[in-house]
CHARMM internal coordinates of N, CA and C (Angstrom, degrees):
IC EDIT
DIST 1 N 1 CA 1.4559
DIST 1 CA 1 C 1.5369
ANGL 1 N 1 CA 1 C 108.62
DIST 1 C 2 N 1.3059
ANGL 1 CA 1 C 2 N 116.50
DIHE 1 N 1 CA 1 C 2 N 134.65
DIST 2 N 2 CA 1.4477
ANGL 1 C 2 N 2 CA 123.50
DIHE 1 CA 1 C 2 N 2 CA -179.82
DIST 2 CA 2 C 1.5370
ANGL 2 N 2 CA 2 C 108.00
DIHE 1 C 2 N 2 CA 2 C -86.53
DIST 2 C 3 N 1.3587
ANGL 2 CA 2 C 3 N 114.42
DIHE 2 N 2 CA 2 C 3 N 132.15
DIST 3 N 3 CA 1.4676
ANGL 2 C 3 N 3 CA 119.90
DIHE 2 CA 2 C 3 N 3 CA -179.54
DIST 3 CA 3 C 1.5167
ANGL 3 N 3 CA 3 C 109.96
DIHE 2 C 3 N 3 CA 3 C -121.17
DIST 3 C 4 N 1.3146
ANGL 3 CA 3 C 4 N 115.37
DIHE 3 N 3 CA 3 C 4 N 165.20
DIST 4 N 4 CA 1.4614
ANGL 3 C 4 N 4 CA 122.38
DIHE 3 CA 3 C 4 N 4 CA 176.56
DIST 4 CA 4 C 1.5245
ANGL 4 N 4 CA 4 C 109.92
DIHE 3 C 4 N 4 CA 4 C -55.40
DIST 4 C 5 N 1.3196
ANGL 4 CA 4 C 5 N 115.98
DIHE 4 N 4 CA 4 C 5 N 134.82
DIST 5 N 5 CA 1.4671
ANGL 4 C 5 N 5 CA 125.94
DIHE 4 CA 4 C 5 N 5 CA -179.93
DIST 5 CA 5 C 1.5027
ANGL 5 N 5 CA 5 C 114.35
DIHE 4 C 5 N 5 CA 5 C 76.85
DIST 5 C 6 N 1.3440
ANGL 5 CA 5 C 6 N 118.92
DIHE 5 N 5 CA 5 C 6 N 3.37
DIST 6 N 6 CA 1.4881
ANGL 5 C 6 N 6 CA 120.54
DIHE 5 CA 5 C 6 N 6 CA 173.48
DIST 6 CA 6 C 1.5258
ANGL 6 N 6 CA 6 C 108.04
DIHE 5 C 6 N 6 CA 6 C -67.52
DIST 6 C 7 N 1.3279
ANGL 6 CA 6 C 7 N 115.17
DIHE 6 N 6 CA 6 C 7 N 144.28
DIST 7 N 7 CA 1.4638
ANGL 6 C 7 N 7 CA 122.66
DIHE 6 CA 6 C 7 N 7 CA 172.10
DIST 7 CA 7 C 1.5088
ANGL 7 N 7 CA 7 C 106.12
DIHE 6 C 7 N 7 CA 7 C -95.35
DIST 7 C 8 N 1.3329
ANGL 7 CA 7 C 8 N 118.20
DIHE 7 N 7 CA 7 C 8 N 128.35
DIST 8 N 8 CA 1.4736
ANGL 7 C 8 N 8 CA 122.43
DIHE 7 CA 7 C 8 N 8 CA -177.57
DIST 8 CA 8 C 1.5307
ANGL 8 N 8 CA 8 C 109.05
DIHE 7 C 8 N 8 CA 8 C -129.48
DIST 8 C 9 N 1.3447
ANGL 8 CA 8 C 9 N 114.27
DIHE 8 N 8 CA 8 C 9 N 157.74
DIST 9 N 9 CA 1.4529
ANGL 8 C 9 N 9 CA 120.16
DIHE 8 CA 8 C 9 N 9 CA 173.08
DIST 9 CA 9 C 1.5317
ANGL 9 N 9 CA 9 C 107.29
DIHE 8 C 9 N 9 CA 9 C -106.21
DIST 9 C 10 N 1.3204
ANGL 9 CA 9 C 10 N 115.52
DIHE 9 N 9 CA 9 C 10 N 131.71
DIST 10 N 10 CA 1.4635
ANGL 9 C 10 N 10 CA 120.63
DIHE 9 CA 9 C 10 N 10 CA 178.77
DIST 10 CA 10 C 1.5199
ANGL 10 N 10 CA 10 C 109.79
DIHE 9 C 10 N 10 CA 10 C -86.59
DIST 10 C 11 N 1.3191
ANGL 10 CA 10 C 11 N 116.81
DIHE 10 N 10 CA 10 C 11 N 159.17
DIST 11 N 11 CA 1.4650
ANGL 10 C 11 N 11 CA 121.47
DIHE 10 CA 10 C 11 N 11 CA -178.53
DIST 11 CA 11 C 1.5090
ANGL 11 N 11 CA 11 C 112.39
DIHE 10 C 11 N 11 CA 11 C -62.03
DIST 11 C 12 N 1.3392
ANGL 11 CA 11 C 12 N 117.54
DIHE 11 N 11 CA 11 C 12 N -23.36
DIST 12 N 12 CA 1.4704
ANGL 11 C 12 N 12 CA 120.21
DIHE 11 CA 11 C 12 N 12 CA 179.28
DIST 12 CA 12 C 1.5362
ANGL 12 N 12 CA 12 C 112.24
DIHE 11 C 12 N 12 CA 12 C -86.66
DIST 12 C 13 N 1.3555
ANGL 12 CA 12 C 13 N 116.59
DIHE 12 N 12 CA 12 C 13 N 5.52
DIST 13 N 13 CA 1.4419
ANGL 12 C 13 N 13 CA 120.94
DIHE 12 CA 12 C 13 N 13 CA 175.61
DIST 13 CA 13 C 1.5274
ANGL 13 N 13 CA 13 C 116.14
DIHE 12 C 13 N 13 CA 13 C 96.26
DIST 13 C 14 N 1.3327
ANGL 13 CA 13 C 14 N 116.97
DIHE 13 N 13 CA 13 C 14 N -13.39
DIST 14 N 14 CA 1.4663
ANGL 13 C 14 N 14 CA 119.25
DIHE 13 CA 13 C 14 N 14 CA 178.82
DIST 14 CA 14 C 1.5407
ANGL 14 N 14 CA 14 C 110.53
DIHE 13 C 14 N 14 CA 14 C -76.63
DIST 14 C 15 N 1.3230
ANGL 14 CA 14 C 15 N 116.21
DIHE 14 N 14 CA 14 C 15 N 159.72
DIST 15 N 15 CA 1.4572
ANGL 14 C 15 N 15 CA 120.95
DIHE 14 CA 14 C 15 N 15 CA 175.30
DIST 15 CA 15 C 1.5274
ANGL 15 N 15 CA 15 C 108.37
DIHE 14 C 15 N 15 CA 15 C -110.55
DIST 15 C 16 N 1.3023
ANGL 15 CA 15 C 16 N 114.19
DIHE 15 N 15 CA 15 C 16 N 152.90
DIST 16 N 16 CA 1.4773
ANGL 15 C 16 N 16 CA 119.27
DIHE 15 CA 15 C 16 N 16 CA -176.43
DIST 16 CA 16 C 1.5214
ANGL 16 N 16 CA 16 C 109.86
DIHE 15 C 16 N 16 CA 16 C -149.23
DIST 16 C 17 N 1.3182
ANGL 16 CA 16 C 17 N 114.74
DIHE 16 N 16 CA 16 C 17 N 154.69
DIST 17 N 17 CA 1.4595
ANGL 16 C 17 N 17 CA 121.53
DIHE 16 CA 16 C 17 N 17 CA 173.56
DIST 17 CA 17 C 1.5302
ANGL 17 N 17 CA 17 C 109.18
DIHE 16 C 17 N 17 CA 17 C -112.96
DIST 17 C 18 N 1.3142
ANGL 17 CA 17 C 18 N 115.76
DIHE 17 N 17 CA 17 C 18 N 127.74
DIST 18 N 18 CA 1.4672
ANGL 17 C 18 N 18 CA 120.39
DIHE 17 CA 17 C 18 N 18 CA -179.63
DIST 18 CA 18 C 1.5036
ANGL 18 N 18 CA 18 C 107.77
DIHE 17 C 18 N 18 CA 18 C -72.48
DIST 18 C 19 N 1.3354
ANGL 18 CA 18 C 19 N 117.32
DIHE 18 N 18 CA 18 C 19 N 125.08
DIST 19 N 19 CA 1.4730
ANGL 18 C 19 N 19 CA 121.11
DIHE 18 CA 18 C 19 N 19 CA 179.30
DIST 19 CA 19 C 1.5182
ANGL 19 N 19 CA 19 C 112.35
DIHE 18 C 19 N 19 CA 19 C -109.26
DIST 19 C 20 N 1.3217
ANGL 19 CA 19 C 20 N 116.90
DIHE 19 N 19 CA 19 C 20 N -15.33
DIST 20 N 20 CA 1.4510
ANGL 19 C 20 N 20 CA 120.52
DIHE 19 CA 19 C 20 N 20 CA 177.60
DIST 20 CA 20 C 1.5290
ANGL 20 N 20 CA 20 C 109.09
DIHE 19 C 20 N 20 CA 20 C -158.60
DIST 20 C 21 N 1.3164
ANGL 20 CA 20 C 21 N 117.33
DIHE 20 N 20 CA 20 C 21 N 135.67
DIST 21 N 21 CA 1.4675
ANGL 20 C 21 N 21 CA 122.13
DIHE 20 CA 20 C 21 N 21 CA 173.23
DIST 21 CA 21 C 1.5165
ANGL 21 N 21 CA 21 C 106.58
DIHE 20 C 21 N 21 CA 21 C -93.18
DIST 21 C 22 N 1.3298
ANGL 21 CA 21 C 22 N 117.10
DIHE 21 N 21 CA 21 C 22 N 109.83
DIST 22 N 22 CA 1.4663
ANGL 21 C 22 N 22 CA 121.32
DIHE 21 CA 21 C 22 N 22 CA -179.36
DIST 22 CA 22 C 1.5038
ANGL 22 N 22 CA 22 C 111.26
DIHE 21 C 22 N 22 CA 22 C -79.16
DIST 22 C 23 N 1.3371
ANGL 22 CA 22 C 23 N 115.48
DIHE 22 N 22 CA 22 C 23 N -45.01
DIST 23 N 23 CA 1.4617
ANGL 22 C 23 N 23 CA 121.43
DIHE 22 CA 22 C 23 N 23 CA 176.05
DIST 23 CA 23 C 1.5311
ANGL 23 N 23 CA 23 C 106.50
DIHE 22 C 23 N 23 CA 23 C -148.58
DIST 23 C 24 N 1.3136
ANGL 23 CA 23 C 24 N 116.63
DIHE 23 N 23 CA 23 C 24 N 115.00
DIST 24 N 24 CA 1.4603
ANGL 23 C 24 N 24 CA 121.26
DIHE 23 CA 23 C 24 N 24 CA -173.76
DIST 24 CA 24 C 1.5194
ANGL 24 N 24 CA 24 C 111.77
DIHE 23 C 24 N 24 CA 24 C -52.50
DIST 24 C 25 N 1.3293
ANGL 24 CA 24 C 25 N 116.02
DIHE 24 N 24 CA 24 C 25 N 128.02
DIST 25 N 25 CA 1.4492
ANGL 24 C 25 N 25 CA 122.17
DIHE 24 CA 24 C 25 N 25 CA 179.25
DIST 25 CA 25 C 1.5140
ANGL 25 N 25 CA 25 C 114.56
DIHE 24 C 25 N 25 CA 25 C 75.52
DIST 25 C 26 N 1.3536
ANGL 25 CA 25 C 26 N 117.49
DIHE 25 N 25 CA 25 C 26 N 4.26
DIST 26 N 26 CA 1.4613
ANGL 25 C 26 N 26 CA 120.24
DIHE 25 CA 25 C 26 N 26 CA -176.24
DIST 26 CA 26 C 1.5264
ANGL 26 N 26 CA 26 C 112.58
DIHE 25 C 26 N 26 CA 26 C -128.79
DIST 26 C 27 N 1.3271
ANGL 26 CA 26 C 27 N 118.26
DIHE 26 N 26 CA 26 C 27 N -57.37
DIST 27 N 27 CA 1.4562
ANGL 26 C 27 N 27 CA 121.60
DIHE 26 CA 26 C 27 N 27 CA -172.94
DIST 27 CA 27 C 1.5292
ANGL 27 N 27 CA 27 C 111.49
DIHE 26 C 27 N 27 CA 27 C -140.48
DIST 27 C 28 N 1.3461
ANGL 27 CA 27 C 28 N 114.03
DIHE 27 N 27 CA 27 C 28 N 145.93
DIST 28 N 28 CA 1.4651
ANGL 27 C 28 N 28 CA 121.29
DIHE 27 CA 27 C 28 N 28 CA -176.82
DIST 28 CA 28 C 1.5155
ANGL 28 N 28 CA 28 C 109.33
DIHE 27 C 28 N 28 CA 28 C -141.93
DIST 28 C 29 N 1.3302
ANGL 28 CA 28 C 29 N 116.29
DIHE 28 N 28 CA 28 C 29 N 156.09
DIST 29 N 29 CA 1.4319
ANGL 28 C 29 N 29 CA 123.08
DIHE 28 CA 28 C 29 N 29 CA 167.24
DIST 29 CA 29 C 1.5200
ANGL 29 N 29 CA 29 C 106.14
DIHE 28 C 29 N 29 CA 29 C -100.27
DIST 29 C 30 N 1.3348
ANGL 29 CA 29 C 30 N 118.12
DIHE 29 N 29 CA 29 C 30 N 128.73
DIST 30 N 30 CA 1.4365
ANGL 29 C 30 N 30 CA 121.02
DIHE 29 CA 29 C 30 N 30 CA -172.72
DIST 30 CA 30 C 1.5126
ANGL 30 N 30 CA 30 C 111.32
DIHE 29 C 30 N 30 CA 30 C -136.06
DIST 30 C 31 N 1.3475
ANGL 30 CA 30 C 31 N 116.77
DIHE 30 N 30 CA 30 C 31 N 142.13
DIST 31 N 31 CA 1.4502
ANGL 30 C 31 N 31 CA 123.42
DIHE 30 CA 30 C 31 N 31 CA 169.96
DIST 31 CA 31 C 1.5147
ANGL 31 N 31 CA 31 C 106.72
DIHE 30 C 31 N 31 CA 31 C -88.61
DIST 31 C 32 N 1.3317
ANGL 31 CA 31 C 32 N 116.69
DIHE 31 N 31 CA 31 C 32 N 110.72
DIST 32 N 32 CA 1.4556
ANGL 31 C 32 N 32 CA 123.02
DIHE 31 CA 31 C 32 N 32 CA -177.55
DIST 32 CA 32 C 1.5421
ANGL 32 N 32 CA 32 C 108.40
DIHE 31 C 32 N 32 CA 32 C -92.03
DIST 32 C 33 N 1.3283
ANGL 32 CA 32 C 33 N 116.59
DIHE 32 N 32 CA 32 C 33 N 124.77
DIST 33 N 33 CA 1.4618
ANGL 32 C 33 N 33 CA 122.00
DIHE 32 CA 32 C 33 N 33 CA -178.10
DIST 33 CA 33 C 1.5217
ANGL 33 N 33 CA 33 C 111.32
DIHE 32 C 33 N 33 CA 33 C -65.67
DIST 33 C 34 N 1.3306
ANGL 33 CA 33 C 34 N 115.51
DIHE 33 N 33 CA 33 C 34 N 134.42
DIST 34 N 34 CA 1.4523
ANGL 33 C 34 N 34 CA 123.91
DIHE 33 CA 33 C 34 N 34 CA 173.05
DIST 34 CA 34 C 1.5266
ANGL 34 N 34 CA 34 C 107.40
DIHE 33 C 34 N 34 CA 34 C -114.28
DIST 34 C 35 N 1.3316
ANGL 34 CA 34 C 35 N 117.24
DIHE 34 N 34 CA 34 C 35 N 167.39
DIST 35 N 35 CA 1.4778
ANGL 34 C 35 N 35 CA 118.06
DIHE 34 CA 34 C 35 N 35 CA 176.81
DIST 35 CA 35 C 1.5165
ANGL 35 N 35 CA 35 C 111.28
DIHE 34 C 35 N 35 CA 35 C -57.02
DIST 35 C 36 N 1.3368
ANGL 35 CA 35 C 36 N 116.87
DIHE 35 N 35 CA 35 C 36 N 140.46
DIST 36 N 36 CA 1.4533
ANGL 35 C 36 N 36 CA 120.92
DIHE 35 CA 35 C 36 N 36 CA -179.46
DIST 36 CA 36 C 1.5149
ANGL 36 N 36 CA 36 C 110.53
DIHE 35 C 36 N 36 CA 36 C 79.33
DIST 36 C 37 N 1.3249
ANGL 36 CA 36 C 37 N 117.15
DIHE 36 N 36 CA 36 C 37 N -152.29
DIST 37 N 37 CA 1.4589
ANGL 36 C 37 N 37 CA 120.53
DIHE 36 CA 36 C 37 N 37 CA -175.19
DIST 37 CA 37 C 1.5256
ANGL 37 N 37 CA 37 C 113.99
DIHE 36 C 37 N 37 CA 37 C -87.31
DIST 37 C 38 N 1.3317
ANGL 37 CA 37 C 38 N 117.95
DIHE 37 N 37 CA 37 C 38 N 8.26
DIST 38 N 38 CA 1.4641
ANGL 37 C 38 N 38 CA 121.29
DIHE 37 CA 37 C 38 N 38 CA -172.89
DIST 38 CA 38 C 1.5204
ANGL 38 N 38 CA 38 C 112.23
DIHE 37 C 38 N 38 CA 38 C -92.80
DIST 38 C 39 N 1.3372
ANGL 38 CA 38 C 39 N 114.52
DIHE 38 N 38 CA 38 C 39 N 163.40
DIST 39 N 39 CA 1.4520
ANGL 38 C 39 N 39 CA 122.44
DIHE 38 CA 38 C 39 N 39 CA 175.88
DIST 39 CA 39 C 1.5136
ANGL 39 N 39 CA 39 C 108.98
DIHE 38 C 39 N 39 CA 39 C -153.94
DIST 39 C 40 N 1.3297
ANGL 39 CA 39 C 40 N 115.70
DIHE 39 N 39 CA 39 C 40 N 160.84
DIST 40 N 40 CA 1.4711
ANGL 39 C 40 N 40 CA 123.83
DIHE 39 CA 39 C 40 N 40 CA 172.87
DIST 40 CA 40 C 1.5196
ANGL 40 N 40 CA 40 C 107.11
DIHE 39 C 40 N 40 CA 40 C -117.59
DIST 40 C 41 N 1.3087
ANGL 40 CA 40 C 41 N 117.13
DIHE 40 N 40 CA 40 C 41 N 137.12
DIST 41 N 41 CA 1.4600
ANGL 40 C 41 N 41 CA 120.25
DIHE 40 CA 40 C 41 N 41 CA 174.28
DIST 41 CA 41 C 1.5123
ANGL 41 N 41 CA 41 C 107.83
DIHE 40 C 41 N 41 CA 41 C -96.88
DIST 41 C 42 N 1.3362
ANGL 41 CA 41 C 42 N 115.93
DIHE 41 N 41 CA 41 C 42 N 122.13
DIST 42 N 42 CA 1.4630
ANGL 41 C 42 N 42 CA 122.37
DIHE 41 CA 41 C 42 N 42 CA -177.10
DIST 42 CA 42 C 1.5285
ANGL 42 N 42 CA 42 C 110.03
DIHE 41 C 42 N 42 CA 42 C -137.58
DIST 42 C 43 N 1.3260
ANGL 42 CA 42 C 43 N 114.14
DIHE 42 N 42 CA 42 C 43 N 155.56
DIST 43 N 43 CA 1.4809
ANGL 42 C 43 N 43 CA 119.35
DIHE 42 CA 42 C 43 N 43 CA 171.09
DIST 43 CA 43 C 1.5083
ANGL 43 N 43 CA 43 C 106.63
DIHE 42 C 43 N 43 CA 43 C -83.40
DIST 43 C 44 N 1.3239
ANGL 43 CA 43 C 44 N 116.89
DIHE 43 N 43 CA 43 C 44 N 130.14
DIST 44 N 44 CA 1.4532
ANGL 43 C 44 N 44 CA 121.50
DIHE 43 CA 43 C 44 N 44 CA 175.22
DIST 44 CA 44 C 1.5087
ANGL 44 N 44 CA 44 C 109.12
DIHE 43 C 44 N 44 CA 44 C -124.19
DIST 44 C 45 N 1.3333
ANGL 44 CA 44 C 45 N 115.48
DIHE 44 N 44 CA 44 C 45 N 163.02
DIST 45 N 45 CA 1.4597
ANGL 44 C 45 N 45 CA 120.70
DIHE 44 CA 44 C 45 N 45 CA -178.54
DIST 45 CA 45 C 1.5355
ANGL 45 N 45 CA 45 C 107.75
DIHE 44 C 45 N 45 CA 45 C -115.21
DIST 45 C 46 N 1.3158
ANGL 45 CA 45 C 46 N 115.27
DIHE 45 N 45 CA 45 C 46 N 160.47
DIST 46 N 46 CA 1.4589
ANGL 45 C 46 N 46 CA 120.84
DIHE 45 CA 45 C 46 N 46 CA -178.45
DIST 46 CA 46 C 1.5367
ANGL 46 N 46 CA 46 C 110.63
DIHE 45 C 46 N 46 CA 46 C -53.92
DIST 46 C 47 N 1.3251
ANGL 46 CA 46 C 47 N 116.99
DIHE 46 N 46 CA 46 C 47 N -38.19
DIST 47 N 47 CA 1.4781
ANGL 46 C 47 N 47 CA 119.26
DIHE 46 CA 46 C 47 N 47 CA -177.20
DIST 47 CA 47 C 1.5455
ANGL 47 N 47 CA 47 C 112.43
DIHE 46 C 47 N 47 CA 47 C -70.65
DIST 47 C 48 N 1.3309
ANGL 47 CA 47 C 48 N 117.64
DIHE 47 N 47 CA 47 C 48 N -12.22
DIST 48 N 48 CA 1.4698
ANGL 47 C 48 N 48 CA 121.60
DIHE 47 CA 47 C 48 N 48 CA 175.52
DIST 48 CA 48 C 1.5157
ANGL 48 N 48 CA 48 C 112.11
DIHE 47 C 48 N 48 CA 48 C -79.45
DIST 48 C 49 N 1.3377
ANGL 48 CA 48 C 49 N 117.53
DIHE 48 N 48 CA 48 C 49 N -16.93
DIST 49 N 49 CA 1.4561
ANGL 48 C 49 N 49 CA 123.19
DIHE 48 CA 48 C 49 N 49 CA -174.73
DIST 49 CA 49 C 1.5183
ANGL 49 N 49 CA 49 C 109.70
DIHE 48 C 49 N 49 CA 49 C -91.27
DIST 49 C 50 N 1.3591
ANGL 49 CA 49 C 50 N 115.13
DIHE 49 N 49 CA 49 C 50 N 130.46
DIST 50 N 50 CA 1.4656
ANGL 49 C 50 N 50 CA 121.32
DIHE 49 CA 49 C 50 N 50 CA 177.46
DIST 50 CA 50 C 1.5270
ANGL 50 N 50 CA 50 C 108.93
DIHE 49 C 50 N 50 CA 50 C -69.67
DIST 50 C 51 N 1.3135
ANGL 50 CA 50 C 51 N 116.21
DIHE 50 N 50 CA 50 C 51 N 131.48
DIST 51 N 51 CA 1.4713
ANGL 50 C 51 N 51 CA 120.59
DIHE 50 CA 50 C 51 N 51 CA 177.20
DIST 51 CA 51 C 1.5011
ANGL 51 N 51 CA 51 C 110.02
DIHE 50 C 51 N 51 CA 51 C -77.30
DIST 51 C 52 N 1.3384
ANGL 51 CA 51 C 52 N 117.70
DIHE 51 N 51 CA 51 C 52 N 145.17
DIST 52 N 52 CA 1.4706
ANGL 51 C 52 N 52 CA 122.25
DIHE 51 CA 51 C 52 N 52 CA 177.52
DIST 52 CA 52 C 1.4960
ANGL 52 N 52 CA 52 C 111.46
DIHE 51 C 52 N 52 CA 52 C -75.32
END
COOR INIT
IC SEED 1 N 1 CA 1 C
IC BUILD
């Protein structure tokens, strides 16, 4: 189960930090790491997250 502040890898290879659980097991708000100190905040879905 993905929780707030978890670091996850997306299927496209990017890494992200969950900043809000919108719907448990379905949708999240995540800060997606960009090169350098930058990030984009995007809504992602459970199916976007790479399974361990």
